[in-house]
One Martini backbone bead per residue (centre of mass of N, CA, C, O) as a GRO file, in nm:
protein
  145
    1MET     BB    1  -7.889  -0.159  -3.413
    2PHE     BB    2  -7.653  -0.404  -3.464
    3LYS     BB    3  -7.417  -0.417  -3.223
    4THR     BB    4  -7.240  -0.549  -2.941
    5LYS     BB    5  -6.902  -0.476  -2.827
    6GLU     BB    6  -6.687  -0.659  -2.609
    7ARG     BB    7  -6.363  -0.545  -2.463
    8GLU     BB    8  -6.023  -0.562  -2.389
    9MET     BB    9  -5.795  -0.289  -2.300
   10ILE     BB   10  -5.467  -0.141  -2.359
   11THR     BB   11  -5.295   0.135  -2.201
   12LEU     BB   12  -5.079   0.355  -2.066
   13HIS     BB   13  -5.273   0.599  -1.958
   14ILE     BB   14  -5.511   0.394  -1.862
   15GLY     BB   15  -5.486   0.089  -1.914
   16ARG     BB   16  -5.709  -0.127  -1.812
   17PHE     BB   17  -6.005  -0.184  -2.018
   18ARG     BB   18  -6.363  -0.185  -2.073
   19SER     BB   19  -6.544  -0.213  -2.371
   20GLN     BB   20  -6.867  -0.086  -2.507
   21GLU     BB   21  -6.954  -0.127  -2.835
   22LYS     BB   22  -7.172   0.041  -3.051
   23ILE     BB   23  -7.311  -0.076  -3.354
   24TRP     BB   24  -7.402   0.079  -3.647
   25ASN     BB   25  -7.664   0.106  -3.912
   26CYS     BB   26  -7.757   0.220  -4.222
   27GLU     BB   27  -8.048   0.163  -4.401
   28ASP     BB   28  -7.971   0.311  -4.662
   29CYS     BB   29  -7.634   0.257  -4.710
   30ARG     BB   30  -7.514   0.014  -4.508
   31ARG     BB   31  -7.336   0.159  -4.304
   32ILE     BB   32  -7.092   0.122  -4.062
   33TYR     BB   33  -7.085   0.224  -3.712
   34GLY     BB   34  -6.868   0.356  -3.466
   35PHE     BB   35  -6.634   0.444  -3.219
   36GLU     BB   36  -6.404   0.671  -3.308
   37GLU     BB   37  -6.235   0.730  -3.044
   38LEU     BB   38  -6.135   0.434  -3.018
   39ARG     BB   39  -5.957   0.442  -3.289
   40LEU     BB   40  -5.745   0.644  -3.148
   41LEU     BB   41  -5.638   0.420  -2.946
   42VAL     BB   42  -5.740   0.153  -3.106
   43PRO     BB   43  -5.722  -0.074  -3.320
   44PHE     BB   44  -5.881  -0.275  -3.515
   45GLY     BB   45  -5.908  -0.565  -3.327
   46GLY     BB   46  -5.751  -0.459  -3.079
   47ASN     BB   47  -5.589  -0.445  -2.741
   48PHE     BB   48  -5.370  -0.233  -2.813
   49GLY     BB   49  -5.241   0.061  -2.806
   50TYR     BB   50  -5.050   0.287  -2.972
   51ASP     BB   51  -4.861   0.346  -2.731
   52VAL     BB   52  -4.758   0.050  -2.704
   53PHE     BB   53  -4.645   0.019  -2.992
   54VAL     BB   54  -4.435   0.245  -2.964
   55TYR     BB   55  -4.285   0.142  -2.722
   56ALA     BB   56  -4.208  -0.141  -2.839
   57GLY     BB   57  -4.068  -0.042  -3.104
   58ARG     BB   58  -3.857   0.145  -2.987
   59ALA     BB   59  -3.724  -0.055  -2.792
   60LEU     BB   60  -3.637  -0.254  -3.019
   61CYS     BB   61  -3.508  -0.048  -3.247
   62VAL     BB   62  -3.362   0.181  -3.082
   63ARG     BB   63  -3.278   0.045  -2.784
   64HIS     BB   64  -3.226  -0.268  -2.802
   65ARG     BB   65  -3.439  -0.446  -2.664
   66ARG     BB   66  -3.566  -0.697  -2.508
   67SER     BB   67  -3.866  -0.846  -2.459
   68GLN     BB   68  -3.831  -0.893  -2.152
   69GLU     BB   69  -3.758  -0.596  -2.077
   70ILE     BB   70  -4.018  -0.477  -2.184
   71ARG     BB   71  -4.216  -0.632  -2.012
   72ASP     BB   72  -4.110  -0.513  -1.744
   73GLU     BB   73  -4.163  -0.216  -1.809
   74LEU     BB   74  -4.471  -0.252  -1.853
   75ALA     BB   75  -4.536  -0.364  -1.576
   76ALA     BB   76  -4.453  -0.104  -1.421
   77GLN     BB   77  -4.709   0.037  -1.606
   78THR     BB   78  -4.962  -0.179  -1.593
   79VAL     BB   79  -4.863  -0.385  -1.836
   80GLN     BB   80  -4.976  -0.686  -1.938
   81ILE     BB   81  -4.730  -0.894  -2.112
   82SER     BB   82  -4.588  -1.074  -2.344
   83SER     BB   83  -4.317  -1.148  -2.536
   84ILE     BB   84  -4.473  -1.217  -2.798
   85GLU     BB   85  -4.641  -0.951  -2.803
   86VAL     BB   86  -4.403  -0.764  -2.822
   87GLU     BB   87  -4.301  -0.863  -3.100
   88ASP     BB   88  -4.559  -0.810  -3.252
   89LEU     BB   89  -4.571  -0.504  -3.189
   90GLY     BB   90  -4.303  -0.445  -3.340
   91THR     BB   91  -4.392  -0.542  -3.621
   92ARG     BB   92  -4.640  -0.347  -3.644
   93PHE     BB   93  -4.483  -0.089  -3.616
   94LEU     BB   94  -4.312  -0.126  -3.881
   95MET     BB   95  -4.562  -0.128  -4.062
   96TYR     BB   96  -4.682   0.154  -3.986
   97LEU     BB   97  -4.422   0.306  -4.065
   98ALA     BB   98  -4.407   0.227  -4.363
   99ILE     BB   99  -4.682   0.349  -4.439
  100ALA     BB  100  -4.623   0.639  -4.349
  101TYR     BB  101  -4.382   0.685  -4.544
  102ARG     BB  102  -4.527   0.629  -4.807
  103GLN     BB  103  -4.736   0.863  -4.778
  104ALA     BB  104  -4.539   1.092  -4.748
  105ALA     BB  105  -4.394   1.053  -5.019
  106ARG     BB  106  -4.652   1.104  -5.199
  107HIS     BB  107  -4.711   1.381  -5.100
  108GLN     BB  108  -4.440   1.516  -5.169
  109ALA     BB  109  -4.448   1.459  -5.473
  110ARG     BB  110  -4.709   1.607  -5.536
  111ALA     BB  111  -4.615   1.882  -5.436
  112ILE     BB  112  -4.382   1.917  -5.632
  113PHE     BB  113  -4.540   1.881  -5.894
  114GLU     BB  114  -4.742   2.114  -5.850
  115ARG     BB  115  -4.525   2.341  -5.819
  116ARG     BB  116  -4.399   2.299  -6.104
  117ILE     BB  117  -4.658   2.353  -6.273
  118HIS     BB  118  -4.748   2.629  -6.142
  119SER     BB  119  -4.480   2.786  -6.226
  120SER     BB  120  -4.573   2.795  -6.492
  121SER     BB  121  -4.649   2.991  -6.791
  122ARG     BB  122  -4.988   2.946  -6.800
  123CYS     BB  123  -5.283   2.895  -6.869
  124ASN     BB  124  -5.548   2.749  -6.724
  125LEU     BB  125  -5.610   2.539  -6.937
  126CYS     BB  126  -5.318   2.431  -6.982
  127TRP     BB  127  -5.270   2.358  -6.687
  128GLU     BB  128  -5.504   2.146  -6.653
  129ARG     BB  129  -5.396   1.956  -6.874
  130THR     BB  130  -5.113   1.902  -6.754
  131VAL     BB  131  -5.205   1.788  -6.481
  132ALA     BB  132  -5.374   1.551  -6.590
  133HIS     BB  133  -5.148   1.418  -6.749
  134GLU     BB  134  -4.948   1.377  -6.516
  135ARG     BB  135  -5.136   1.205  -6.334
  136LEU     BB  136  -5.161   0.982  -6.531
  137ARG     BB  137  -4.863   0.909  -6.561
  138LEU     BB  138  -4.819   0.845  -6.261
  139HIS     BB  139  -5.035   0.629  -6.233
  140HIS     BB  140  -4.901   0.427  -6.443
  141ARG     BB  141  -4.628   0.409  -6.315
  142ASN     BB  142  -4.724   0.303  -6.027
  143ARG     BB  143  -4.881   0.054  -6.131
  144TYR     BB  144  -4.613  -0.084  -6.288
  145GLU     BB  145  -4.398  -0.111  -6.022
   0.00000   0.00000   0.00000
């Protein structure tokens, strides 16, 4: 065992809870392992769950609520949070949303590209060369943009 990390976390569906995470390291590859199910609830190093992120972000951006109103709504759901933390969660929500959109756009562009290349009538060897060439071209174009 590498170390034990104890911290307090808050989610909408669980509420406030204290976790005691045991962090392990592999002696062969030196990789560090933690409790993966905890990462599905709360981001690394964070105290608030993803559901609190989404609630605060949607309330700020979609419903146009003020941070004080959101703080009161969350307090009614047993989540004690300050107005500054609500604004911080809203900012992080927008950051996570931008990353998700960027990854989705790359995935969609790659799928369209591979569908276009695959639909052409070429032998397998020519098709593999074309795919490799197009991937290299896209890589260089994305790298210098």
